[in-house]
N, C-alpha and C positions, 0 to 999 in steps of 0.2 A: 859284543859290539853293538852299536846303534843300528836301527832298522834301515835307514836310508842307505848306508854303505853296504849293508848285507844285500839289499836289493840290487845295487849296482854290480856287486860281485857276481851274482847269478845272471843278471842281464848281460854281462860281458862274457861269462864262461859257460853257462849251462845249455844243454839241449834236451828237450823233452816234448812229447805231444801225444794226444789221443783225440779222436774225433767224438765230441759229445753231441754234435748236430750232424746228421747224415746228409751227404751231398744229395741235392735234389735236381741235379742237372747233368747233362752229358758233356760237361766241359772237358776239353783235352788241352794238352800243351806240347810245345816243341821247345827244345833247348837251342837258344840262339847264341849263347856264349858259354864257355866252360873253362875250367882251370884257373879261376879267379882266387885271389888271396884275401880272404876275409871281406867278401863283397858287401857293400853297404847300399847307399841310396842310388837312385837312378832317375834320369830326367831326359826328356827330349829337347833338343835345341830347336830354334825356329826353322832350321833347314831340314828338320825331320830326322836327324841323326840321334841315336840313343847313346847316352853317356852313363857310365857306372863307376862308382868309387871303389877302391880297394884299400882297406886299412893297412895292408902289408903284414910283415912278420917281425917288426921291430929290428933289432940288430945287436951289435957288440959294443954299443956306446954305454953311457951312463945309465943307471937304473933307479927306479923309484919303487917304494913299497906299494902293494895293491891297496885298493880302497878299504878293504876289510882289515888290513894290517896283518893278515894271515896268509901263508903260502909263499910261493916264489915271487921274486921281484919282476917288474916289467922293465925291460931294457930297450934302449933307444937305437933307432937306425933311420935310414931314409928310404925305406922300402915301400912307402905309400905311393899310390898311383891313381890316375883317372884313365879309364879305358873307353874308347869310342867303338860303337857297333854300327856298321853301315853296310848295306847290301851284302849281308852274310859274312862280312869280314870284321875282325876285331884288331884293334891297335891301341897300345898304350900311348895316349896322346900327351900325358903329363906324368913325369916320373920324378923321383927324388924327394917326395913329400915325407914329412915327419911321420914316424910310426913308433909305437912301443908295443911290446908283446911279451908273453911268457917264453921260456927257453924253447918250447916246441912250436912257437909261432901262433898259438891260440891266445884268446883273450886280448886281441889287439885293439889298441886305440890308434886312430889315424884318420884318413879321409873317410867320412861317414855319409856325406850327402852332397849333391850338386844341384844347382838351380840356375836358370837363365832368366834375365830380366827382359823387358819388352823389346829392348834393342838387340838382344842376343848376347849380352855380356854375361859370362859365367861367374858364379861364386861357388866356392867349395867350403864346406864345414869340416873342420878337423877335430875329431874326438880326442879324449885324453883318458879319463877313468881312474883318477887318483887325486890326492890333495894337491891343489895348485902351489902350495908352499914348497913342495919338492921339485917342481918343474924347473924353474930357473936355477935353483940352487944345485940340483943334481945333473941336469941335462944341458944347461946353457941356453942359448937363444934358439928356441924351436917354435914351430907353429902349432903345437898341440894346444887344443882348447881355443882355437881361433877360427874366424872366418877369413878366407883369403880370396883375392881376385886374380885368377890365373890368366896368362897369355899362352895359349897352346902353341902358337907359332914359334915362340922363343924359349919354351919350357921354363918360364919364370913366373913369378907371382909377387903380389904385394899384400901386406896384411891390412885388413879392413877393421876388425874388431877383436879384442881379447876377452872372450867370455869367461875364461878360467880366472883371469885376474879380477874381473868384476866380482866373481864369487868370493875370491880371497878378501877383497876389500869390503864387501857389503853383506854377503851371506843372507840373502833376503828371507829365507825360510827359517833362519835361526837354528838350524840343525847342524849336523856334521858338515865341515867344509870339504867340498869335493866338486869336481866338474867333469862332465862327460857329455858334451852336446852331441846329439844324435840325428836330429832332423830339423829342417827349417823351410820356410816358405818366403817368397818375395811378394810383398804387398805394396805396389807402387814404388815409392822410394824408401821403403822399410824392409829390413830383413828380420823375420820373426822366428826365433829358434827355441827348441825344446832342449833344455839341459837336464838330463836325467840325474847327473851327479849332484847338481845344485837344487834339483826338485823345483824348477821354476820355468816360466816362459819369459823370454827376453825379446826386446826390440831394439834395433839400432838402425840409423840411417845408412843408406848404401855408401855414403861417403865416410862413414865411421863415427859420426857424431851422435850424441844423445843416446848412448847405451843405457838402458834401464830395464828393470824387471817389470813385467806386466802383472803377473800374479804368481803365487806359489800354490802348491797342492797339499791337501790335508792327509793326515794319517787315516787309516781304516781301523776300526775296532772289530776284530773278528770274534764271532761267538761259536764256541765249540769247534775250533779249527782242527783239521786233520793234519797231523805232523808225520814226518817220515819215521819209520821204525828206527830203534836205537842203533841197529847195525848197518844203517844206510850210509854209503860213502857220501861225503859232503865236502864242499869247499869251506864250509863253516861248521866243523864238528861240534863246537860249543852250542850251536843253535838246535841240534838234534837232541830231543829228550833222552836222558839216560834210562837204562833198564830200571823199572820200578818208580821212576819219577812221576809225580802227579802232574798231569797236563792241565794247564790253566783253561778255564771255560771261556775266558776272554783274553784276547791277545792283540796288542797294538802292532800293526803292520804298516810299512811305509811304501806304497806304490810310487812309481816315478813316471814322469812324462817321457814318451819315447818318440813321438812324431807329431807333426802339426800340419793342418791343411786349412785353407780359407774357404769357408762355406759360401753358398750363393746368397745368404743373408748378410754377408759382410763380417760375420763372426769367425773366430778361430776355433777349430775343433782339434782336440788333443787326445791321442791314444795313450793308454796307460799300461805299463808293465807292472803287474802285481808284486807286492812284497812277500817275503818269506812268511808263512810256508806256501805261498803261491796258490791260494784257494781257487779251485775250478769254478768258473762262472763269476769270479770276483773282480774282474777288470772292467773299467768304465771308459766311456768316451766323454770328455768334458767339452762344454761349449763356453767360450770366453768372449763376451761381447760388451757393448757399451752399457748393457743392463746388468752386468756382473758375470759371475762364474756359476755354472750349473751343470748337473749331470744330464747329458743328452741321451745316452744309451748305456745299458749295463748288460751283465750276463756273459761277458767274454772272459778269456783266459790268456794272459800274457801277450798283449798286443804290442806290436813293434812299429806299425805304420798305418796310415789311412789316407784316402784320396777321394775327391769328388770327381765325377764325370760331368760332361756338359749338360746332361739332363737333370742333374741334382741328386743322383744316386751316390751314396757314400760306400766305399769299399774299405773294409777293415782287415788287417792281416794278423793272424794269430801265429806267433812263433811256436807255440806249444798249446795243445788243446787239453792237456792234463798237467797236473802239478809238476814243476820242473824236476823234482827229485825222483820221479817215477821211471825215467829213462827211455821213453819212446820219442821218436824224432819227427813224427808227422805234424804238419801245420795246416792252416786253413785260410782260404779267402772267403770272406763273408760280405754279402751285398745288403745294404740297407736302403730300400727304396724311399722315395720322397714321402710316401704315405706311411712309412714305418715298417712295412713288410720286410722281413729278414730272410735271406736265403744263403745257404752255403754253396758256393760255386765249385770249389775244389777242396777236398780234405784228404791228406795223405796221397797215396798212389804216386809217390815220387816227390811230392811237396814236403820238404824236410827243413826244419829250422829256418824258415824264410825271414829276411830282415827288412825288406822294403818293397814298395810297389809304386807303379805309376800307370796312367791310362794313356794309350796311344790314340792318335787321330783316327786309326782304323777301328777303334772301339775295343780292341783287345787289352787285356790286363797284363802288364809286364812285371815280373817279380824276381828279386834276387833270392836265389835258393841256396841252401847250405851255407848261409852267410857267416857261420862261425868256424868254417873248416878251411884252413889255408891250403890252397892248391886245388880245392874241390868245389869252389863256388861256381854258381851258374846264373845265367839270366834265362828265365822262362817266358814264353809268350803263351798266355792262356786264351784259348779261343772258345767259341760256342758258349758265351757267357749268359745268353738268355736262358732263364731257368724257371722252374716251377716253384712257387712259394711254399714254404713249410708252415703248416698251420700252428705248430707248437714252438716256433723259434723266435717269435717277437717278444723277447724278454725285456721289459722295462724301457722300451724305446719311446722317445717323444718324437712324433712325426715332424719332418721338416715342413710339412704342410702347415703346421701350427705356427711356423715362423714366417709364413708368407709364400705359399706355393705359387701364387700368381706371378710373382717376380721371376720365378725360374723360367717361365716360358718365353721370357725376353732374352735369355742367355744362350747362350752358347755350348886264327891260331896264335897263341900268345907266348912270347919268350918268358923264360924263368925270371923271377924277380932277383935282384942282386942280393 
């Protein structure tokens, strides 16, 4: 199968990690929400409440084949939700959202991210994770692969933009047709989304007009990549070299965009989830601005999200610190200071297959933990994030200072799912 869909399969299903950069701080965390079903993105509303998406566990409705074309089908239900966390209490504030998942509830596509505009209006991004051609044909009218605008008071919503259909009609990167939007940011009257299945960055007005691709992302050519042993269990057995097979010295891999944040310089920064065989240290952070697309920082492994704080520090979230097929579950939060200094705030020690993060007004980092495990997802509050820089961790970073550092100083208990 082709590389983009292989990457999406692993991004949806696999868990793995190992810490290649030792934590250099005394960061600690508390669990502020538990029992979530495939927890995704999270965001604070203007009133200070924290909201987190749950992709759900699919259901007994129609089914579509997975992106890879191999393995069990993903079947539809309305088990997706948005949960509100306030004053130590959790409540599902929006229910009945579209969801697809494997029979055991893993590999879910459904609500993946939530953001609020300047007026406090919420928008929710619904993932998918398959070929859009199967969506309407097999599932009927669903919100998978769309951005919606919910009304929490009435438990209703309206569709804003159909990202999956855009991929079906346009396929900007020219590769396999697929859609799995995972993260987005609100920039004025624009919604800017990273679609991992389509391998592109999209923009649409908050009213739903002018949906277009901003850019697509290139393949990586790996030199002497490390492949899993021939007896390694895999979602994609055809990609694991067989016993005695000559392993290629160069291998084309397709990493995909997994999250997006707007930087203090006005550009968009995009996290990258590396493609098979998921080389350690092979993930990048891209910068997309008026002057084009460039690599801002590299040396990461399987990034799922990123976020700037008011001081201009960039926080990157590693879902796995080691190649996905190695079977470890630890993840990392890595801080990149405005001068390029890189520090690991937390690695492992309970941080396992994290999926998204945000920064609170209290300066703490909030992370969705165990994001791929139905009924086991958590939201963590990471404290004591001031840390000691690691002299050997600044791998290939271009300092934000070079982009105009002077400008920075002017700124700023759950019920079971059905």
